[in-house]
C-alpha positions in Angstrom: 125.6 101.9 101.9 125.7 106.2 101.7 122.8 108.1 103.1 121.9 109.2 99.0 122.5 106.0 97.2 121.0 102.5 96.7 123.0 100.0 96.1 121.0 97.6 94.0 119.7 99.0 90.8 116.7 98.1 90.3 115.5 99.0 93.4 116.2 102.2 92.6 114.2 102.3 89.3 111.6 101.3 91.3 111.8 103.6 94.1 112.0 106.0 91.2 109.0 105.2 89.8 107.3 105.1 92.4 108.7 108.6 93.4 107.5 110.0 89.4 103.9 108.7 90.4 103.5 110.2 93.8 105.1 113.5 92.4 102.6 113.8 89.3 99.6 112.2 90.7 96.6 114.5 91.8 95.5 111.2 93.8 96.7 110.4 97.5 100.7 109.8 97.7 101.7 106.6 98.2 103.6 105.0 101.3 107.1 104.9 99.7 107.2 102.0 101.7 109.3 98.7 99.6 109.0 96.1 102.6 112.6 96.2 102.9 113.2 97.6 106.6 116.8 98.1 107.6 117.3 100.8 109.4 121.5 102.0 108.9 122.7 102.9 112.0 125.1 105.2 111.1 122.9 106.8 108.7 119.6 106.7 110.1 118.1 105.5 106.2 116.2 102.8 105.5 117.5 100.8 103.2 114.6 100.0 101.5 112.2 103.6 101.4 115.1 105.6 102.3 113.2 107.8 105.1 114.3 108.5 108.4 112.8 107.2 111.4 110.7 110.2 112.0 109.5 110.0 108.5 108.8 106.8 109.0 106.7 107.1 111.9 104.9 110.3 111.1 103.8 109.6 107.7 100.4 108.9 109.0 99.9 112.0 110.3 101.0 114.0 107.6 99.3 115.7 105.0 99.6 115.4 101.2 101.7 118.3 101.0 104.6 117.1 103.9 104.5 113.4 102.2 105.4 114.8 98.9 108.7 116.5 100.4 108.9 113.2 101.8 109.6 112.1 97.8 111.2 114.7 97.3 113.4 114.3 99.6 114.1 110.3 99.4 114.8 111.5 94.9 117.6 113.4 96.1 118.8 111.0 98.7 118.6 108.0 95.7 121.0 109.5 93.3 124.0 108.2 93.4 127.0 110.5 94.5 129.9 112.1 92.4 
């Protein structure tokens, strides 16, 4: 799996819907976790939420601004190459 693309179109749609809610909501920033915890050893990105191990480990300590920055990076990572 390339580091910036989800292979399953429905998973990509779900992640984009979650990103829109996270980025445009005034409430608490939700976790991107979709309970598909499988790290791509080549790229170091979770196949489910497209976060790095550092982003996953630090999530609980992040403020809202840092969490939104992670969501923005997830959106970029989820774009198909081309």
